[in-house]
C-alpha positions in Angstrom: -1.1 56.7 30.7 -4.2 56.6 32.9 -6.0 59.9 33.6 -5.6 59.4 37.4 -1.8 60.2 36.9 -2.7 63.5 35.3 -5.3 64.2 38.0 -2.7 63.6 40.7 -0.2 65.8 38.9 -2.7 68.7 38.7 -3.6 68.2 42.4 0.1 68.3 43.4 1.0 71.3 41.2 -2.0 73.3 42.4 -1.3 72.4 46.1 2.4 73.4 45.9 2.5 76.1 43.3 -1.1 77.3 42.7 -3.7 77.1 40.0 -2.0 79.8 37.9 1.1 77.6 37.5 -1.0 74.6 36.5 -2.7 76.7 33.8 0.8 77.9 32.7 2.0 74.3 32.4 -1.0 73.5 30.2 -0.4 76.6 28.0 3.3 75.9 27.6 2.7 72.2 26.8 -0.3 73.1 24.5 -2.7 70.7 26.3 -6.2 71.3 27.4 -5.9 69.6 30.8 -9.2 67.6 30.6 -8.3 64.2 32.0 -10.8 61.7 33.4 -9.3 59.3 35.9 -10.3 56.2 34.0 -9.4 57.6 30.6 -6.2 56.7 28.7 -3.9 59.4 27.3 -0.7 59.5 25.4 2.5 59.2 27.5 3.7 62.3 25.6 1.1 64.4 27.4 2.8 63.6 30.7 6.3 64.2 29.3 5.1 67.5 27.8 3.8 68.6 31.2 7.0 67.5 33.0 9.1 69.4 30.4 6.9 72.5 30.9 7.2 72.2 34.7 11.0 71.9 34.4 11.1 75.0 32.3 8.6 77.1 34.4 10.1 76.0 37.8 13.7 76.0 36.5 14.5 72.5 37.7 15.6 69.3 36.0 12.9 67.1 34.5 14.0 64.1 36.8 13.5 66.4 39.8 10.0 67.2 38.7 9.2 63.5 38.3 10.7 62.6 41.6 8.8 65.4 43.4 5.6 64.3 41.7 6.1 60.7 42.9 6.8 61.9 46.5 3.7 64.2 46.4 1.5 61.4 44.9 2.2 58.8 47.6 0.1 60.6 50.3 -2.7 61.1 47.8 -2.7 57.4 47.0 -2.7 56.6 50.8 -5.7 58.9 51.2 -7.6 57.3 48.4 -6.7 53.7 49.1 -6.0 53.4 52.8 -6.6 49.6 52.7 -3.4 49.2 50.7 -1.4 51.0 53.4 -3.0 50.1 56.7 -1.8 46.5 57.0 1.9 47.6 56.9 4.1 49.0 59.7 6.9 50.2 57.5 7.8 51.2 54.0 9.8 48.0 53.2 6.8 45.7 53.8 4.6 48.0 51.8 7.1 48.2 48.9 7.4 44.4 48.8 3.6 44.1 48.0 3.9 46.1 44.7 3.8 43.0 42.4 1.4 40.8 44.3 -1.1 43.2 45.8 -0.8 46.9 44.7 -0.3 46.5 41.0 -3.1 43.9 40.6 -5.4 46.4 42.5 -4.3 49.2 40.2 -5.2 47.0 37.2 -8.7 46.3 38.7 -9.3 50.0 39.5 -7.9 51.3 36.2 -8.4 48.7 33.4 -5.7 48.9 30.8 -3.2 50.4 33.2 0.4 49.6 32.3 2.6 49.3 35.4 6.3 48.8 35.8 7.9 45.4 36.6 9.8 45.0 39.9 12.3 42.5 41.1 13.4 42.4 44.7 16.6 41.3 46.6 15.7 40.8 50.3 18.9 39.0 51.2 20.1 41.8 53.5 17.9 43.1 56.4 19.6 46.6 56.2 18.7 47.3 52.6 16.3 46.3 49.9 17.5 45.8 46.3 14.8 46.7 43.8 15.0 46.2 40.0 12.7 48.4 38.0 11.7 48.0 34.4 9.3 50.1 32.3 9.4 51.3 28.8 8.4 54.8 30.2 11.7 54.9 32.1 10.1 56.8 35.0 12.5 55.5 37.7 12.6 59.0 39.2 8.8 58.6 39.8 9.5 55.3 41.6 12.2 57.0 43.7 9.7 59.7 44.7 7.1 57.1 45.6 9.7 55.3 47.7 10.6 58.5 49.5 6.9 59.3 50.0 6.3 55.8 51.4 9.1 56.3 53.9 7.5 59.6 55.0 4.1 57.9 55.3 5.6 55.3 57.7 7.9 57.7 59.5 11.1 56.6 57.8 13.9 58.2 55.9 14.6 56.5 52.6 18.1 56.6 51.0 18.4 55.4 47.5 21.5 54.5 45.5 20.9 53.7 41.8 24.0 52.0 40.3 22.0 51.1 37.1 19.5 53.3 35.2 17.7 52.8 32.0 18.1 56.5 31.4 21.8 56.0 31.4 21.6 53.1 28.9 21.2 50.1 31.3 18.6 47.4 30.5 16.8 48.1 33.8 17.2 50.3 36.8 18.6 48.9 40.0 17.9 50.8 43.3 19.5 49.9 46.6 17.2 51.3 49.3 17.8 51.8 53.0 14.9 52.6 55.3 15.7 54.3 58.6 13.3 55.3 61.4 12.8 59.0 61.9 10.2 58.9 64.6 
């Protein structure tokens, strides 16, 4: 896992819960919290921090990961506005994940391992998205989708009939984007 992920997690936790909670998460997970954005760290470090957050905040791990995805999207938009500015809605942004966004991620963070996505655009009212990653962080993808909707002034509704965490080969998300402003 690239260090930027840990940097964003720290930034999100401190912004929403304070520096003391971040320090508590590091203590509970037995981690030192020194992550450089370009460094690579074991996935287990992230999972330990998520588990610590779930325990400390008394919420489910998936809810922590989803919250983190939602909180990360505006931070990505702030750091990389060029990836967001050419889009007028979340759907068009999401459809650039494979061809534009993830290749940029790999350039900025060499060695980054990103999930694979498949899209079903056959219906204008919803977007089908298949997600595959050995990390099984579909809740993070859900949070990013919700954050993208907020960024573009939309409400995002997600139905997930298939999930790797429930034993399916890949996750399937059916996504609806609705205007909120």
